[in-house]
N, C-alpha and C positions, 0 to 999 in steps of 0.2 A: 504494500500500500504506500503510495507516494503522497505523504502529508502535505507537501508544498503544492502539488498539483490540485489536490482536493480543496485546500484553503483558497487558492486562486479562483478555482471554479465556483466555490461558495460565495466569495466576495463579489465576483463579477456577475453572478446570476440570481442571487437570493432575492433581490428586490423585484426583478422582473417576474420571477416565479411567484412571489407573494402577491404581486399585483394581478397576475393571471388568476390565481385562486380567488383573490378578493373579488374580481369581476364575476367569476363563475358562481360563487357561493355567498357573496356579500357578507363575509365574516373574517375579519382581520386575524382574530385569535386562531381560528381554524387554519387560516392561510399559513401562519407561522409554524403550526404543528405539521402541516402537510409538507412544507418545504424541508423541515427537519427530517421527516420520514423519507422524503425523496433522496436526500443526501445519505441517509443511513443505507438505503437500498443501493445507491450508487457505490458506496464503500463495499457493500457485500457482493454486488454483481457486476458493476460497470467500471471498476477501477482499471481494468486492463484494456478498455476501449481506446481506439485512436482519438486524438484530440477533436477531430472534426465531427465525431459521433456523440460526444458527451452531452451537448446541449439537447439534441434530439432524445437521448436516453432520459434526461431529466424531465423534459416535457411529457414524454410518453408515460413515465412513471407517475408523474403528477396527475396527468389526465386519468389514469387508471384509479388512483386514490380518490379523485373527485367522483368518478362513476360509482365506485364501491360505496362511497359515503351517501350519495344520492339514493342509490338502491336501498341501502340500510334505512335511511330516513323514510322512504316510501313504505317499506315493510312494516315499520312501527306505527305508521299513521293510522288513526281511527277516524271513522266517518261519523259525524254527528247526525242523529236522526230525530225528527220530531216525535214527541210522545205519542201522537196519534198513530204513527206508523208502527211504533213498538207494541202497541196494543194488539196488533194483528198477528204478531209472532206467536206461534204455538208454544205452549209450555212444555218442559221436558217431562213433567209428571202427569200421570193419567188423571182424568177427572174423578171426583169423589164418587160419582155414581158408578163409574167403571170399576173402581176399587171395591165398592160394596158388592157389585155383581160378581166379581172374581172371588171375593171371600165366600159368598153364598155358594158359588159353584164348587169351591174347595170343600165346604161343609157337606154338600151333597155327595161328593166323591168319597169323603171320609166315612160318611154314614153307609154308603154302599159297600165300601171295603170292609167295614165291620161285619157285614152280612156273610162275608166269605170265610171258609175254613182258615185257621191260623197259618198253615203252611202256604196256602195259595196267596194269602194276604202278604206274608213275609217275602215270598218270591216276587210279587208285584212291586213291593216297596223297594227291595234291593235292586231290581232291574230298572224300573221306571223312575223312581225317585233318586235312588243312590247311584244310578248310572253304571252298575256292574254288568258285565257281559254274562251271557248264559254260563260259560265255563266257570267264571268266578263265583256266581251264585251257586252252581252245582257243587263246587268244591267247599264253599262255606257251609252249605246245608247238608253236605255228604249225601247227595242224590245225583242221579244222572242228568245230563243235559236234556235228554228227552223228557224227563220228569219236569224239569224247569219249563220247557216249552209248553207242555200240556197244561200245567198250572197257570202259566201266564196267559195262555189262550182262554182258559176258563175265566180268569179274572177280567180280561178285556171284553169277552162276550157278555159277561154279567153287567159290566159298566155300560156298554153300548146299548143293551136292551133296557136297562132300568133308568138311565140318566135322562132327565127331561131335556128336550131340545131347545 
C-alpha cells in the first residue's frame, strides 16, 4: 500500500466526491461517511490500479454505496394508510362465532368418541390427534397394523354416520 499515493488521491478528490454524494442524497454527514468508505475500499481493492483508473474506481465505488443506501432506505419505508382503509383489512383471528362453532363441533366429536370401545377410541386419538403412523400405534398398543386399520375404520365410520352436518 502506497500511503503517499492514497493521501494525494484523498486530498485531490475528497471534496468533489463529497459534493457528488451531497447532490445525490442531500446529506453532508452521509457524504463524508461514504467518501471515507470509498477510500477504505480503494485501500482494500484498488491500490494496485494504474493512476488513470483511480478516479473512475472511486466514483464507481461511491455510486454503488449510494445505490445500496437508497435501496436500504426504500426497504425500510412504510406507507401511511388512512384509518378507513385499515378497517377493511381482515383480522388474523377467527370471528367469535366461528370459534364457538368449532368448540361445539369438538364437543360433538368428543361425545361420539366416548361412545366407542376404549381400544378403538385410543387408536383414533393416537393416529388422528397424536399424528402417529399405523406402525407406531400398533407397536405402542402391541397389536397388528391390520388391527389398527380396522379400529380406525370403525371409528371414522361411526363419526361420519353420527356427526351432524
